[in-house]
Structures are given as structure tokens and as C-alpha cells.
C-alpha positions as CSV (number, residue, x, y, z in Angstrom):
1,M,-27.4,35.5,-16.0
2,S,-29.8,38.2,-17.1
3,W,-33.4,37.4,-18.2
4,K,-32.5,38.3,-21.8
5,K,-29.8,35.6,-21.9
6,W,-32.2,33.1,-20.5
7,V,-34.8,33.9,-23.2
8,I,-32.1,33.5,-25.9
9,V,-30.8,30.2,-24.5
10,L,-34.4,28.9,-24.2
11,G,-35.0,29.9,-27.8
12,M,-31.9,28.0,-28.8
13,A,-33.2,24.9,-27.0
14,I,-36.6,25.2,-28.6
15,I,-35.0,25.4,-32.1
16,A,-32.8,22.5,-31.4
17,A,-35.7,20.4,-30.3
18,Q,-37.8,20.9,-33.5
19,P,-38.0,17.9,-35.8
20,V,-36.0,18.3,-38.9
21,F,-36.8,15.1,-40.6
22,A,-38.8,17.1,-43.2
23,A,-35.6,18.8,-44.1
24,R,-34.1,15.5,-44.9
25,E,-37.1,14.1,-46.8
26,G,-37.8,17.2,-48.8
27,G,-34.2,18.1,-49.4
28,L,-34.4,21.6,-47.8
29,P,-31.1,23.4,-48.2
30,Y,-30.1,23.7,-44.5
31,R,-28.3,21.8,-41.8
32,L,-28.8,22.1,-38.1
33,M,-26.0,21.0,-35.7
34,N,-25.5,21.0,-32.0
35,K,-22.1,21.1,-30.4
36,L,-21.2,20.6,-26.7
37,R,-17.7,21.0,-25.4
38,I,-16.0,20.8,-22.1
39,E,-12.8,22.9,-21.9
40,Y,-10.0,23.7,-19.5
41,D,-8.5,27.2,-19.9
42,D,-5.2,27.7,-17.9
43,N,-5.0,31.5,-18.3
44,Y,-8.4,33.0,-19.2
45,D,-7.3,36.5,-18.1
46,Q,-4.1,36.3,-20.2
47,L,-1.8,37.3,-17.4
48,K,1.9,36.8,-17.1
49,D,1.9,36.5,-13.3
50,N,-0.7,34.6,-11.2
51,P,-2.8,33.3,-14.1
52,R,-6.3,32.1,-13.3
53,S,-7.7,28.9,-14.7
54,S,-11.1,27.4,-15.0
55,W,-13.2,24.6,-16.5
56,L,-16.0,25.7,-18.8
57,M,-18.9,24.3,-20.7
58,V,-19.7,25.6,-24.2
59,E,-23.0,24.9,-25.8
60,E,-23.4,25.9,-29.5
61,I,-26.0,25.5,-32.1
62,E,-25.0,26.0,-35.8
63,L,-27.5,26.7,-38.6
64,Q,-26.1,26.4,-42.2
65,L,-28.3,27.5,-45.1
66,N,-27.2,27.2,-48.8
67,L,-30.0,28.2,-51.1
68,N,-29.5,28.0,-54.9
69,L,-32.0,29.9,-57.0
70,E,-32.1,30.4,-60.7
71,Q,-29.9,33.5,-60.6
72,T,-29.1,33.9,-56.9
73,F,-27.1,32.0,-54.2
74,I,-27.7,32.7,-50.5
75,G,-25.4,31.3,-47.9
76,L,-26.0,31.8,-44.2
77,N,-24.1,30.5,-41.1
78,V,-25.4,31.4,-37.6
79,R,-23.8,30.1,-34.4
80,P,-25.3,31.2,-31.1
81,N,-22.8,30.2,-28.3
82,F,-23.5,29.9,-24.6
83,V,-20.5,29.5,-22.2
84,W,-20.6,28.7,-18.4
85,W,-17.4,29.2,-16.4
86,E,-16.7,27.0,-13.3
87,N,-14.2,29.5,-11.7
88,R,-14.5,33.1,-12.9
89,P,-15.2,35.9,-10.5
90,G,-18.2,38.0,-11.3
91,D,-20.3,36.9,-14.3
92,T,-19.9,33.1,-14.8
93,T,-21.7,33.1,-18.1
94,D,-21.1,34.5,-21.6
95,F,-23.2,34.6,-24.7
96,H,-21.8,35.0,-28.2
97,V,-23.3,35.2,-31.6
98,Y,-21.4,34.5,-34.9
99,A,-23.2,35.1,-38.2
100,D,-21.9,35.1,-41.7
101,L,-24.0,35.9,-44.8
102,I,-23.2,35.6,-48.5
103,V,-25.5,36.7,-51.3
104,N,-24.5,36.4,-55.0
105,H,-26.8,37.4,-57.8
106,N,-26.3,37.3,-61.6
107,F,-28.2,39.9,-63.4
108,S,-26.9,38.5,-66.7
109,R,-23.9,36.7,-68.1
110,R,-22.0,39.9,-67.9
111,V,-23.1,41.6,-64.7
112,S,-23.2,40.1,-61.1
113,L,-23.5,41.5,-57.6
114,S,-22.0,40.0,-54.4
115,F,-22.8,40.9,-50.8
116,R,-20.9,39.6,-47.7
117,D,-21.6,40.4,-44.1
118,T,-19.8,39.2,-40.9
119,F,-21.4,39.9,-37.5
120,R,-20.0,39.1,-34.1
121,R,-21.4,39.7,-30.6
122,A,-18.9,38.7,-28.0
123,E,-18.7,38.9,-24.2
124,E,-15.3,39.0,-22.5
125,P,-13.8,37.7,-25.7
126,E,-10.6,37.0,-27.5
127,L,-11.7,37.4,-31.1
128,T,-9.6,37.5,-34.3
129,E,-11.1,38.9,-37.5
130,N,-9.2,39.6,-40.7
131,G,-5.9,39.4,-38.8
132,Q,-6.9,41.9,-36.2
133,T,-7.2,40.7,-32.6
134,Y,-9.6,42.2,-30.0
135,R,-8.8,41.0,-26.5
136,E,-9.5,41.8,-22.9
137,N,-11.6,44.8,-23.8
138,G,-15.0,43.6,-22.6
139,D,-18.3,43.1,-24.5
140,F,-18.7,44.4,-28.0
141,Y,-20.5,44.3,-31.3
142,Y,-18.5,43.9,-34.6
143,N,-19.8,44.0,-38.1
144,S,-18.1,44.0,-41.5
145,A,-20.2,44.4,-44.7
146,D,-18.9,44.4,-48.3
147,L,-20.7,45.0,-51.6
148,S,-19.1,44.3,-55.0
149,L,-20.4,44.8,-58.5
150,S,-18.6,42.8,-61.3
151,V,-19.0,43.6,-65.0
152,L,-17.6,41.7,-68.0
153,V,-16.6,44.8,-70.1
154,R,-15.1,42.7,-72.9
155,P,-14.0,39.1,-73.4
156,K,-11.7,38.0,-70.6
157,V,-11.8,41.4,-68.9
158,Y,-13.8,42.1,-65.7
159,V,-14.1,45.3,-63.7
160,D,-15.1,45.1,-60.1
161,V,-16.4,48.1,-58.1
162,N,-16.7,47.5,-54.4
163,G,-17.4,49.3,-51.1
164,G,-17.5,48.3,-47.5
165,Y,-18.3,49.4,-43.9
166,V,-16.8,48.0,-40.7
167,F,-17.7,49.1,-37.2
168,I,-17.0,48.0,-33.6
169,R,-18.9,49.1,-30.6
170,Y,-17.9,48.3,-27.0
171,D,-20.5,48.3,-24.2
172,E,-18.4,50.1,-21.5
173,K,-18.2,53.8,-22.2
174,E,-14.6,54.2,-21.1
175,I,-13.4,51.5,-23.4
176,A,-15.7,52.6,-26.2
177,N,-14.3,56.2,-26.1
178,E,-10.9,54.8,-26.9
179,N,-11.7,51.9,-29.3
180,D,-15.0,52.4,-31.1
181,Y,-14.5,53.1,-34.8
182,N,-16.0,53.2,-38.2
183,K,-14.1,52.1,-41.3
184,Y,-15.3,53.0,-44.8
185,K,-13.8,51.3,-47.8
186,V,-14.2,51.9,-51.6
187,G,-12.2,50.5,-54.5
188,T,-12.0,49.1,-58.0
189,R,-10.2,46.2,-59.5
190,A,-9.6,45.2,-63.1
191,R,-9.2,41.4,-63.8
192,Y,-7.8,39.8,-67.0
193,Q,-8.1,36.1,-67.8
194,L,-4.7,35.6,-69.4
195,L,-5.1,31.8,-69.6
196,P,-7.8,29.4,-68.4
197,E,-5.7,28.8,-65.3
198,T,-4.2,32.3,-64.8
199,E,-5.8,35.7,-63.9
200,L,-4.1,39.0,-63.6
201,S,-5.5,42.0,-61.7
202,A,-4.8,45.6,-60.8
203,N,-6.5,47.5,-58.0
204,I,-7.0,50.9,-56.4
205,D,-8.5,51.1,-52.9
206,Y,-9.2,53.8,-50.3
207,E,-10.0,53.3,-46.6
208,N,-11.1,55.9,-44.0
209,L,-10.7,54.8,-40.3
210,D,-12.6,57.0,-37.9
211,Y,-12.1,56.7,-34.1
212,Y,-14.9,59.3,-33.6
213,D,-14.9,59.5,-29.8
214,S,-11.3,58.9,-29.0
215,P,-9.6,61.5,-26.7
216,A,-6.4,60.9,-28.7
217,S,-6.9,61.5,-32.4
218,R,-6.2,58.0,-34.0
219,S,-8.1,58.5,-37.3
220,S,-6.4,57.8,-40.6
221,D,-6.7,57.5,-44.4
222,S,-5.1,54.9,-46.6
223,L,-4.7,54.6,-50.3
224,F,-3.7,51.2,-51.9
225,V,-2.4,50.7,-55.4
226,G,-1.4,47.2,-56.4
227,L,-1.2,44.3,-58.8
228,G,-2.0,40.6,-58.4
229,V,-2.0,37.2,-60.0
230,E,-3.8,34.0,-59.3
231,H,-2.7,30.8,-60.9
232,M,-3.7,27.1,-60.9
233,F,-0.5,25.2,-61.4
234,T,-2.3,21.9,-61.3
235,P,-5.8,20.8,-60.1
236,N,-4.0,20.1,-56.8
237,L,-1.9,23.2,-56.5
238,M,-3.3,26.8,-56.5
239,G,-1.6,30.1,-55.6
240,S,-2.1,33.8,-55.5
241,V,0.2,36.9,-55.0
242,R,-0.9,40.5,-54.5
243,G,1.2,43.5,-53.7
244,G,1.7,47.2,-54.2
245,L,2.1,50.5,-52.3
246,Q,0.1,51.9,-49.5
247,K,0.0,55.6,-48.6
248,H,-1.1,56.0,-45.0
249,E,-2.0,59.4,-43.5
250,N,-2.4,59.8,-39.8
251,K,-4.3,63.0,-39.4
252,D,-3.0,64.2,-36.0
253,S,0.1,62.2,-35.3
254,F,3.8,63.3,-35.0
255,S,4.4,61.8,-38.4
256,S,1.5,62.5,-40.7
257,D,2.3,60.5,-43.9
258,Q,3.9,57.2,-44.5
259,T,4.3,55.2,-47.8
260,R,5.0,51.5,-47.4
261,P,4.8,48.4,-49.6
262,Y,2.0,45.9,-48.8
263,G,1.4,42.4,-50.1
264,D,0.1,38.9,-49.4
265,L,0.5,35.5,-50.9
266,A,-1.4,32.2,-50.4
267,L,-0.9,28.7,-51.5
268,T,-3.3,25.7,-51.4
269,I,-2.0,22.2,-51.9
270,L,-4.1,19.0,-52.2
271,P,-1.4,16.2,-52.3
272,S,-4.1,13.5,-52.0
273,P,-7.9,13.2,-51.7
274,A,-7.3,12.8,-47.9
275,T,-4.9,15.7,-47.4
276,R,-5.4,19.5,-47.5
277,I,-2.6,22.1,-46.9
278,S,-2.8,25.9,-46.9
279,V,0.0,28.4,-46.3
280,G,0.1,32.2,-46.6
281,A,1.7,35.4,-45.5
282,G,1.0,39.1,-45.6
283,Y,2.4,42.6,-44.7
284,A,0.6,45.9,-44.4
285,M,-0.1,48.9,-42.2
286,T,-3.3,48.3,-40.3
287,E,-5.3,49.5,-37.3
288,T,-4.4,48.3,-33.8
289,D,-6.1,47.8,-30.4
290,V,-3.0,49.1,-28.6
291,Y,-4.2,52.5,-27.5
292,P,-3.2,55.3,-28.3
293,Y,-1.2,54.2,-31.4
294,T,-2.9,55.0,-34.7
295,D,-1.6,52.0,-36.6
296,Q,1.0,49.2,-36.8
297,E,3.1,47.6,-39.5
298,Q,2.0,44.0,-39.3
299,F,3.5,40.9,-40.8
300,T,1.4,37.7,-40.6
301,G,2.1,34.1,-41.5
302,Y,-0.2,31.1,-41.3
303,A,-0.4,27.4,-42.2
304,S,-3.1,24.8,-41.9
305,F,-3.1,21.0,-42.4
306,S,-6.0,18.5,-42.5
307,Y,-5.6,14.8,-43.0
308,D,-8.2,12.0,-43.1
309,I,-6.4,9.3,-41.3
310,T,-9.3,6.9,-42.0
311,A,-12.8,7.4,-43.4
312,K,-14.0,8.3,-39.8
313,L,-10.9,9.8,-38.2
314,T,-9.6,13.3,-39.2
315,L,-6.6,15.3,-37.9
316,T,-6.4,19.1,-38.3
317,M,-3.6,21.5,-37.3
318,S,-3.3,25.2,-37.8
319,G,-0.8,27.8,-36.7
320,S,-0.1,31.5,-37.2
321,Y,2.5,34.2,-36.3
322,S,2.0,37.9,-36.4
323,K,4.6,40.6,-35.7
324,G,3.4,44.2,-35.1
325,N,5.9,47.1,-35.3
326,Y,4.9,50.3,-33.6
327,D,6.5,53.5,-34.6
328,A,6.4,56.2,-31.8
329,E,6.1,58.9,-34.5
330,T,2.5,57.6,-35.2
331,L,1.4,58.5,-31.7
332,P,-1.3,61.3,-31.7
333,Q,0.0,64.7,-30.8
334,N,-2.8,65.3,-28.3
335,A,-2.1,62.1,-26.3
336,T,-0.9,62.4,-22.7
337,I,1.6,60.4,-20.6
338,S,-1.3,58.5,-19.0
339,D,-2.5,57.3,-22.4
340,L,0.6,55.3,-23.1
341,P,0.6,51.5,-22.9
342,T,1.7,50.0,-19.5
343,K,5.4,49.3,-20.2
344,E,6.0,52.7,-22.0
345,Y,4.1,54.5,-19.2
346,E,6.2,52.9,-16.5
347,K,9.5,53.7,-18.4
348,I,8.6,57.4,-18.9
349,K,7.6,57.7,-15.2
350,A,10.9,56.0,-14.1
351,D,13.0,58.2,-16.3
352,N,11.1,61.4,-15.4
353,P,10.3,61.4,-11.6
354,G,7.5,63.8,-10.8
355,I,6.0,64.1,-14.3
356,R,2.3,64.6,-14.3
357,D,0.0,61.9,-16.0
358,S,-1.7,64.8,-17.8
359,E,1.5,66.0,-19.4
360,P,1.1,66.1,-23.2
361,L,3.5,64.0,-25.3
362,N,6.2,66.0,-27.2
363,E,9.1,65.2,-29.5
364,D,11.4,64.4,-26.6
365,Y,9.1,61.8,-25.1
366,V,8.5,60.3,-28.6
367,K,12.2,59.9,-29.2
368,A,12.7,58.4,-25.8
369,I,10.0,55.8,-26.4
370,S,11.5,54.6,-29.7
371,D,9.9,51.8,-31.8
372,K,8.3,48.8,-30.2
373,T,7.3,45.3,-31.3
374,E,4.7,42.7,-30.4
375,D,4.8,39.0,-31.4
376,V,1.8,36.8,-31.2
377,Y,1.9,33.0,-31.7
378,R,-1.0,30.7,-32.1
379,F,-1.4,27.0,-32.7
380,G,-4.3,24.6,-32.6
381,T,-4.9,20.9,-33.3
382,S,-7.9,18.6,-33.1
383,L,-8.8,15.0,-33.7
384,S,-12.3,14.2,-34.8
385,Y,-14.0,10.8,-34.9
386,Q,-17.3,10.2,-36.7
387,I,-19.2,7.6,-34.7
388,N,-22.0,7.3,-37.2
389,R,-23.8,9.3,-39.9
390,I,-24.8,12.1,-37.4
391,N,-22.5,11.9,-34.4
392,W,-18.9,13.1,-34.0
393,L,-16.5,13.2,-31.0
394,E,-13.5,15.6,-30.9
395,L,-10.4,16.2,-28.8
396,G,-8.4,19.4,-29.2
397,W,-5.8,21.8,-27.9
398,R,-5.3,25.6,-28.6
399,F,-2.1,27.5,-27.6
400,S,-1.5,31.3,-27.8
401,S,1.4,33.4,-26.6
402,M,2.2,37.1,-26.8
403,D,5.7,38.7,-26.3
404,S,5.2,42.4,-26.2
405,E,7.3,45.5,-25.5
406,L,4.0,47.4,-24.9
407,R,1.7,45.2,-22.8
408,D,2.0,42.3,-20.4
409,D,3.3,39.0,-21.9
410,F,1.2,35.9,-21.5
411,T,1.0,32.2,-22.5
412,R,-2.4,30.4,-22.7
413,N,-3.5,26.8,-23.2
414,I,-7.1,25.6,-23.8
415,Y,-7.9,21.9,-23.9
416,H,-11.3,20.6,-25.0
417,A,-13.4,17.4,-25.5
418,G,-16.6,17.7,-27.5
419,W,-19.6,16.0,-29.1
420,K,-21.3,17.2,-32.3
421,I,-24.6,15.9,-33.6
422,N,-26.0,16.7,-37.0
423,L,-29.7,17.1,-36.4
């Protein structure tokens, strides 16, 4: 472990040791929690053959801040996370930081401003953000920032103007050259309160995705035009539907323009005070971590369930499925044979003995590759028991599996037992 990691871990320990009784007595708007987990990971490299397993210890401190001022709300969640691996060659420790910030400010009854920021620092991770998975690509920084201005232009009619910036930066230069990107977003949305329980909306959004150092040109532009509706059927049943058309331009691929539908739906059900259920699905063209493809058509579906078995015992379950469709026509024209994902590279080499790795892709190779798919399944469950006012115990299991025509398949299980204390 480097000296910087030791300094950070020491700082975490100092913070955790500070007395916080003043916070309870004075009602300060924050909570400080410490979480300690012992886990067993049966395939941490996510390999199909000869998977490697390890025990690991995860120490995490979580700071939650919710500050309500006269016209402003500030919400902050910070989770430094230290991991020690019992059986992993090379570096046996990881350090991650997860931070989420929300700031809402009301200038007046008619005008408000909202800012959201998501920051991640991950080492040797498997991280999923907004439906996009980053795996097996080494250490990186990820940040997503969104700013939205909402104006009540007339009774029941709101206009939102928003913009955003997303970036990812890998530490290793070779990986960074292929996967570092900037994403710029701008858009506007009109909302109409048709009924107290129903809101209609229309939106126009533009996104620019720039892989600025990639040897194969993967950059693209997207334009979204759509409609949406949110409705509260009952106090215990809420839903939303959004959909429209997306025009996607791949700047240097074999097929430059695509127009596809996009959409998503979500449903929240509260059948009893002790039960919470959420389900949803979505479809869109989006970026991918499968180099050198410029994008994927992705379908996602998810569900979560939480049930308070008793006042102290809670069961949670969640699952998701995503299917990525990869069109060979979206491959960059300046990509080479060696750039192709493992399974496609092996097929091209087997069908064309003697072909050079530096051979540029052409229409014949693209037709031979054809379209590919990738299916990812995830499931997790946990059982949490509250011992007393500040202590919880938890048992859990997480499962993930990938069936890919591009990369190696894998199945992975992680089992954990943990203790959480509310300081």
C-alpha cells in the first residue's frame, strides 16, 4: 500500500473516532456510519476458465449530510472504502471513493436551480453508473455533473433548461487512450401539470461524446426528441413513461447515421407500509466499453423488492438484465484487425490465415463480422437485522453473469457478512 493510501485510511480512522454526541444533542443535519464486511469472491478476475477466488475485508465510512436552509437544500453522501484481499497477486489493497452531491435553490416561487454531481474513484473495479458498466479496465476517475434551471412560465407550465458534463479518466495510458472520454449534454423540457396527480412533458436533448485520444475514432453525436408522462394512480402506486426518437451520428464509422426509438418506464408500488417494490425498463443507443465499437443498442430491465419482516429484520432483493446489440457497421473506419474484441479477432484470424494485425478494417471484414450481442444478468439479496438503535448485522449474496459474443463469458458470486454502526 502506498503512503498516500495510508494517510487517507488514517484520516478515515481519525474522523470515525471523533465524538459525535454534539450532533445528536444539537440536532446537526448529518449522520456518520461505519460499515465492516467480510466477503468471499469466487471469481474476482471475471474469467470463464480457471477463475481465482479470495476472501476480502471491506472497511467503509459513510457521511450523510442533509442541510435545509430557508431557500436552499444541500444533500451530500461521501463513502471512502478500503478493501484488503487475502489472495490477489500484486496489489492486495484497493481504495475507492464514492461521493454524491445535490444542491437545490429556490430563487423565488417561479424560478429554481438544481445541481447534481456524482464522483467515483475506483481501483480494479466493477462499477455500474447509469446503466453503463466499467469492468476489468484498471483504476479510474469518473464524474457526472448536471445543472438544471426550472421556470414556472405560466400556471401549471414549467420549462427546464439543463446541461451536463461527464468524464472518465483511466490511470494506465494504454487503457486511457482507448477509453477516456468527455460527454457534453444540453437540453430543454416543458412540463404541464394536467391534473394534481398527472404531469405531461416534452423534451429535446443533445449529447456529444468525445473519445479524444482514441486511435480508432469512436466519437458521436446524439439528438433526442421525446414525450413523457408521470402519474400517481394512488398514494401507493406511481409510474412514469418516456419515449421518442434518437438520431445518432457516428462521425467516422462505416454507417454514419442511425435513427432509432428510445424509451423507458418505471413503476413504484407500496402495497403495505412494510413493502416497497420498483420495476422498470429502458431502450436506447448508448456508449460502450467494448473497444473499438462506437455504441450499442441496449435494452435494460430491473426490479427491486424490500420487505420489513419485523420491526428489526429487513429483506431486500434486486435484479437486472441488460442486452447489448452491436452492429458491425458502427465500427470505426480507421480501426485495425488487432483492435477487434477477442472473439471477433480470433474468428477473422482463423478465416484469413496470414492476415496482418495492422490490416485496416474494410467492408468485407465488417460483413463477415455481422452483428453481435452481449447479455448481462445481476441479482443481489441481503438480510439486515437491527440489534439496537445504532447497530445492524447483515448477510448477503450478489450474483453476476455475462454471456457475450465479443468477450469472455463469466459467472461470479460474492457472499458477505457485515456489521454497521450509526455513530
